[in-house]
C-alpha positions in Angstrom: 32.0 79.0 13.9 31.5 82.7 14.5 35.0 83.9 13.5 34.3 87.4 14.8 33.2 86.3 18.3 29.9 88.2 18.0 27.9 85.4 19.6 30.4 85.1 22.5 30.4 88.8 23.0 26.6 89.0 23.0 26.5 86.2 25.6 29.2 87.9 27.7 27.3 91.2 27.7 24.1 89.5 28.5 25.7 87.7 31.4 27.2 90.9 32.7 23.9 92.7 32.6 22.2 89.8 34.3 24.7 89.7 37.1 24.6 93.5 37.6 20.8 93.3 38.0 20.9 90.8 40.9 19.2 91.9 44.1 17.7 95.1 42.5 14.1 94.4 43.5 12.9 92.9 40.2 10.6 90.4 41.9 9.2 93.0 44.2 8.5 95.4 41.3 6.9 92.6 39.3 4.6 91.6 42.2 3.6 95.2 42.8 2.6 95.6 39.1 0.3 92.5 39.0 -3.4 93.0 38.4 -6.0 90.8 40.1 -6.3 88.3 37.3 -2.7 88.3 36.1 -0.4 85.4 36.3 3.3 84.9 36.2 5.4 82.2 34.4 8.3 80.7 36.3 11.1 78.3 35.4 10.7 76.1 38.5 8.2 75.5 41.2 10.6 76.6 43.9 11.0 80.0 42.3 7.2 80.3 42.0 6.7 79.3 45.7 9.3 81.9 46.8 7.5 84.6 44.8 4.1 83.4 46.1 5.4 83.7 49.7 6.6 87.3 48.9 3.2 88.1 47.3 1.4 86.9 50.4 3.4 89.2 52.6 2.2 92.0 50.3 -1.4 90.8 50.7 -1.7 89.5 47.1 -2.7 86.1 45.7 -0.1 85.1 43.1 -1.4 83.0 40.2 1.4 81.2 38.4 2.4 78.5 35.9 5.7 76.7 35.7 7.3 76.1 32.3 10.8 75.5 31.0 11.9 78.4 28.8 13.1 75.8 26.2 9.6 74.4 25.9 7.4 77.4 24.7 4.7 75.2 23.2 3.9 73.8 26.7 2.8 77.4 27.7 -0.1 77.1 25.3 -1.3 74.0 27.2 -1.5 76.0 30.4 -4.6 78.0 29.3 -4.9 81.8 29.4 -5.7 84.0 32.4 -8.4 86.6 32.5 -5.6 89.1 32.9 -2.2 89.5 31.5 0.6 86.9 31.5 3.9 88.1 33.0 7.3 86.4 32.9 9.6 86.2 35.9 13.0 87.7 35.3 14.8 84.4 35.8 12.5 82.9 33.1 13.2 85.8 30.7 17.0 85.5 31.3 17.0 81.8 30.4 14.8 82.5 27.4 17.2 85.2 26.0 20.2 83.1 26.9 18.7 80.2 25.0 18.0 82.4 22.0 21.7 83.5 21.9 22.8 79.9 22.2 20.4 78.8 19.5 21.7 81.5 17.2 25.2 80.3 17.7 24.2 76.7 17.0 22.4 77.9 13.8 25.5 79.7 12.5 27.5 76.5 13.1 24.9 74.4 11.3 24.8 76.8 8.4 28.6 76.8 8.2 28.7 73.0 8.3 26.1 72.6 5.6 27.5 75.2 3.3 31.2 74.2 3.6 33.5 71.5 2.3 32.7 68.1 0.8 30.6 66.8 3.6 27.2 65.0 3.3 25.1 68.2 2.8 27.5 69.4 0.1 27.4 66.1 -1.8 23.6 66.2 -1.8 23.6 69.7 -3.2 26.1 68.6 -5.9 24.1 65.5 -6.8 20.9 67.6 -7.1 22.7 70.2 -9.3 24.0 67.4 -11.6 20.6 65.8 -11.9 19.0 69.2 -12.8 21.6 69.9 -15.4 20.8 66.6 -17.2 17.3 67.8 -17.8 18.2 71.3 -18.9 16.8 72.3 -22.2 19.2 74.3 -24.4 
């Protein structure tokens, strides 16, 4: 556990910034910045369709792919565009939120494996004892 609350504070700050940025025109700005052969990665088909409708109103043809931010390897199965790949803001928010969560889980796992007399500690102790038997003095 993060005894200092750093992970929780990072997540709270991230969530506050995310909420503050709602309805600030991020989708519109993204659509305006797209080149002819660019594509956008979305979390869900409904988010992609919404942006596609907005792009049509701007006279643009939106090329997109849908991919869960927790499944990055799947993006490489989607091919590459002639232009640049962009990420929708909702996709990016989930990606960063997942990274913060994964970091917190990693700290818990490290703490569990490096503490007490649980299974990981017993394996480490057994390995150390075996090595010490073969030590040349």
